[in-house]
C-alpha positions, 0 to 999 in steps of 0.5 A: 228931489225930495219936496217935504210937508211938516205937519206940527199938530197942537191943542194946548201947547202954549208956549211949548209951540214955539220951540216946536216950530222953531226947530222945523224952520231951523231944520228946513233952513239946513235942507237946502233948495227944496219946496216945502210948507208947515201946516200948524194944525190946530184941533180944539186948540186954546187961545194961548197955542192959537195966538202963538201959531198964529204969530208964528205963521204971519212972519213965516213964509210957506206956513198955514194954520189948519182948524179942526174939532175933532179932539183926536190927533189921529184924525187930526193928522190924517185930515192935515195930510189932505192939506199938504201940497208935496209927496213926504210929510213930516209929523210934529206934536207941538210940544215935541222938538226936531233934532238938528238935521233931521229933515236934512237926513231924511231928504238925502236918504228919501232921494235914495230908497222911496216908499219907507217911513223913517225914523229917528235913530234916536229918541230923547225923552226930556221935561225939565232935563233929560230923563232918557233915551231910546234907541229906535228899531231899523225895521229894514234890517233882516234881523228886524222881528215885526211880531214883536210889533204886537206887543210894543210900539218900536217908534214915536209919532215923530217920523216922515212917511211919503203922503201916499201911504198914508193915504193907502192906510189912513190913521185911525182916531186915539181919542183918549176922552172917548170912553166908549172906544176901547181903541187908541194908540194911533201912532203905534196902531198905524205902524203895525198896520203898515208893517203888516201890509209889507211897508218899511220903517226905517232908521236915519243913523246919528239923528235924534230927536226930542219928545217932552213928557207930560204929566196928564199925556195921551199914553197915560190917559190910554192906560188908565183906560185900559185901551188897546191898539186898533185890531190889525192882521196879525197874521202878517206880522207872524209870517 
């Protein structure tokens, strides 16, 4: 049996947070008989986001709120991971949405293939409507080019990982407001670190997740500041 913690990170998503949390609740209702929990990770959250999180937690069993003062999604994720009760952790940003049956598909695959970090087959980017669709790279295939990960991020922040992997390989910070730090891209940096150490990233066919496009996103600020991923062992990615 695969038991699962869903960690939803939020800071100023407001009403969008309810859509994210509802998608998590809907996914768990489809999984079947497993032990699970929902951790709402509030990092310097504004009043409306906090209010919505508290109302959801009060009306949903197995849900609790964790508060942080990092101003850094990477550090908030890593800290929240330490509060998880279970062996697998699913991450979702507070304005994104799990596709239907995502967690059901993950728990099925994790029973058969342990120690793989899982990603959806498709990522749909949207705002008021669908803007683009990306097919994600399956890192378990023989034709996988891990060296390309030096220059391109293959995946998004919606993924499921065995907890022990992220305990062994902590996610670094990605505070785009810290102009004194030249490094960011906390997800991409973590993907590069884990692949360089030999961990596999798989894709689950016929699954989809949704990523909301934002005007002032972390990625936009990162690009404008000229930041780059954290250093990793490049030689392992070239091997």
